[in-house]
C-alpha positions in Angstrom: 80.9 316.6 54.3 81.4 313.4 52.7 84.7 314.5 51.1 85.7 315.6 54.6 85.1 312.1 56.1 86.9 310.5 53.2 89.9 312.8 53.6 89.8 312.2 57.4 89.5 308.4 56.8 92.6 308.7 54.5 94.5 310.8 56.9 93.7 308.3 59.7 94.7 305.4 57.6 97.9 307.2 56.7 98.7 307.9 60.3 97.8 304.2 61.3 100.1 302.8 58.7 102.9 305.2 59.4 102.7 304.3 63.1 102.6 300.7 62.3 105.5 300.8 59.9 107.5 302.8 62.5 106.7 300.4 65.1 107.7 297.5 62.8 110.9 299.2 61.9 111.6 300.0 65.5 111.1 296.3 66.6 114.5 294.9 66.8 114.9 291.9 64.7 117.3 289.2 66.0 120.4 289.3 63.8 120.9 286.2 61.8 124.3 284.8 63.0 126.2 282.7 60.5 126.2 279.1 61.4 129.4 278.0 63.0 130.8 274.9 61.4 130.5 271.9 63.7 134.0 270.7 64.6 134.3 267.2 65.9 137.5 266.9 67.9 139.3 263.7 67.7 140.7 262.4 70.9 144.3 262.5 71.2 145.9 259.1 70.6 146.8 257.4 74.0 150.5 256.9 74.0 151.4 253.4 75.5 154.3 253.6 77.9 156.6 250.7 77.4 157.7 249.3 80.6 161.4 248.3 80.6 161.9 244.6 81.6 163.6 244.3 84.9 167.1 242.9 84.4 168.5 240.7 87.1 172.2 240.7 87.1 173.2 237.1 87.4 176.6 235.6 86.7 176.1 232.6 84.3 178.8 230.2 85.4 178.5 227.9 82.5 178.7 230.7 79.9 181.8 231.9 81.6 183.4 228.5 81.7 182.4 227.8 78.1 183.8 231.0 76.6 187.1 231.6 78.3 189.0 231.0 75.0 186.8 233.0 72.7 184.4 235.9 72.7 180.9 234.7 71.9 177.6 236.3 72.8 175.2 234.5 75.1 172.7 234.4 72.3 175.2 232.5 69.9 176.3 230.3 72.9 172.7 229.3 73.7 172.0 228.6 70.0 175.2 226.5 69.5 174.7 224.5 72.7 171.1 223.7 71.7 172.2 222.6 68.2 175.1 220.5 69.5 172.9 218.9 72.3 170.3 217.9 69.6 173.0 216.3 67.5 174.2 214.4 70.5 170.6 213.1 71.0 170.7 211.8 67.5 174.1 210.3 67.9 172.9 208.5 71.1 169.9 207.0 69.1 172.3 205.9 66.4 174.6 204.3 68.9 171.7 202.4 70.6 170.5 201.1 67.2 174.1 200.6 65.9 173.1 202.9 63.0 176.3 203.4 61.3 174.8 205.3 58.2 173.1 207.8 60.6 176.3 208.3 62.6 178.5 208.9 59.5 176.1 211.6 58.2 177.3 213.8 61.1 181.1 213.1 60.5 183.3 215.8 59.2 185.2 215.1 56.0 188.8 215.1 57.8 187.7 212.5 60.3 186.1 210.3 57.5 189.3 210.5 55.4 191.6 209.8 58.5 189.7 206.9 59.9 189.2 205.3 56.5 192.9 204.5 56.3 193.8 201.0 57.5 197.0 202.1 59.2 195.1 204.5 61.5 192.6 202.0 62.3 195.2 199.5 63.2 197.0 202.0 65.5 193.7 202.4 67.3 193.2 198.7 67.6 196.6 198.2 69.2 195.5 200.6 72.0 192.2 198.9 72.8 191.9 196.9 76.0 190.6 193.9 74.1 193.7 192.5 72.5 193.6 190.9 69.0 190.6 193.0 67.9 191.0 194.0 64.3 189.4 197.3 63.0 189.1 196.8 59.2 186.8 199.7 58.4 185.4 203.0 59.8 182.3 201.0 60.6 184.4 198.8 63.1 185.7 202.0 64.5 182.1 203.1 65.3 181.1 199.8 66.8 184.2 199.0 68.9 185.7 202.3 69.8 183.2 205.1 69.4 180.2 203.5 71.0 181.9 201.8 74.1 183.8 205.1 74.9 180.5 207.1 75.2 177.8 204.6 76.1 176.0 205.7 79.2 177.6 209.1 79.5 175.7 212.5 79.6 177.0 215.6 78.2 176.3 218.6 80.3 178.1 221.6 78.7 180.1 222.7 75.8 183.5 224.5 75.7 184.7 226.7 72.8 188.2 226.3 71.6 187.5 228.7 68.6 184.1 230.1 67.3 184.0 227.0 65.1 185.6 224.3 67.3 183.6 223.0 70.3 184.0 220.3 73.0 181.0 218.7 74.4 181.8 217.8 78.1 180.5 216.2 81.2 181.5 218.0 84.4 182.7 215.6 87.0 184.2 217.0 90.3 185.0 220.4 88.5 186.8 218.6 85.8 185.7 218.5 82.1 185.6 215.0 80.6 185.4 215.4 76.8 183.1 213.0 74.9 182.6 214.8 71.6 184.3 217.4 69.5 182.4 219.5 67.0 183.6 221.6 63.9 181.3 224.2 62.4 181.5 223.7 58.6 179.3 225.9 56.4 177.0 226.8 59.3 176.6 223.1 60.3 178.1 221.4 63.4 180.0 218.2 62.4 181.4 215.5 64.5 185.2 215.4 64.7 186.9 212.1 65.8 190.1 212.4 67.7 193.2 211.2 65.9 195.7 208.7 67.2 198.3 210.1 69.5 201.7 210.3 67.8 
């Protein structure tokens, strides 16, 4: 009888384990899904839209008047005019201070050679309103010819004769009065003195 209960207990245990394992096997297990890589999306770069400047069409009368003899860009014109007007400011200071050495530093070599000759100085002296005045040196020319002809006058504009020859003028009643002539030598504007008329 005891063997019967033991067998029965073993059978019951076996049935129980079978049911349990069947149940365990039948219970659906969640499938493990592979981990997705984390992708960090970078924001697209913002493209800046460049606004085009508003161009106002305007006729620049001075530029037109100044460049009738030669083709020069507005940029070059503005740069040349600025440099020449700065030189004229320096020349004004030299004239007020009677600074011959400062003045002669702007003179071109042809003018220096021409006005260093006594016969050219004498011709100029003969045309001066004050009779009997002698010009013995180019420094005399500076004091008695150059300064009086330009004192108190303001230069408004420039006029190109060529890309390297420019007149600095004062506009009076639509007429150009020339007070200075400049020659571009090795990229530098030099003062040119007018020669005696033949």
